[in-house]
C-alpha positions in Angstrom: 104.7 92.0 94.0 104.3 94.6 96.7 104.0 97.4 94.5 101.3 95.7 92.5 99.3 95.1 95.6 99.4 98.6 97.0 98.6 99.8 93.6 95.6 97.7 93.1 94.4 98.5 96.6 94.6 102.4 96.1 93.1 102.3 92.6 90.5 100.1 93.9 89.7 102.9 96.5 89.8 105.4 93.7 86.9 103.5 91.9 85.1 103.3 95.0 84.9 107.1 95.0 84.2 107.2 91.3 81.2 104.7 92.2 79.8 107.6 94.5 79.7 109.7 91.5 82.6 111.8 92.7 86.0 112.8 91.0 84.9 112.2 87.2 86.2 115.7 86.0 89.5 115.3 83.6 91.5 117.3 85.6 90.8 115.5 88.8 90.8 112.1 87.6 94.4 112.8 86.1 95.5 114.3 89.4 94.2 111.0 91.5 95.8 108.7 88.7 99.2 110.3 89.4 98.7 110.5 93.2 97.8 106.7 93.0 101.0 105.9 91.3 103.2 108.0 93.9 101.3 106.9 96.8 101.7 103.3 95.5 105.4 103.5 95.4 105.8 105.3 98.7 103.7 102.7 100.3 105.6 99.8 98.7 108.9 101.3 100.3 107.6 101.9 103.4 106.2 98.0 103.6 109.7 97.0 102.8 111.4 99.2 105.2 108.9 98.1 107.9 109.6 94.4 106.8 113.4 94.9 107.0 114.0 94.2 103.5 116.1 97.2 102.7 119.6 96.6 103.3 121.4 98.8 105.8 117.9 99.9 107.4 117.1 98.0 110.7 113.5 99.4 111.6 113.4 97.9 115.1 117.0 98.7 115.8 117.7 95.0 116.6 121.5 94.9 115.0 122.5 97.7 117.6 
């Protein structure tokens, strides 16, 4: 669920850039498409870590 929300948000930003008339070359469009996928995965994992949902990782150091 988190991944889909992050992906949708980042791809929405990409489309806003397209609405301004930029980023339509095939090479750049392919690059930004891949970048959105990669950034979505990294962003979702970062949210999970920050929320303390990854076992073995305590972002606040509370369990020490």
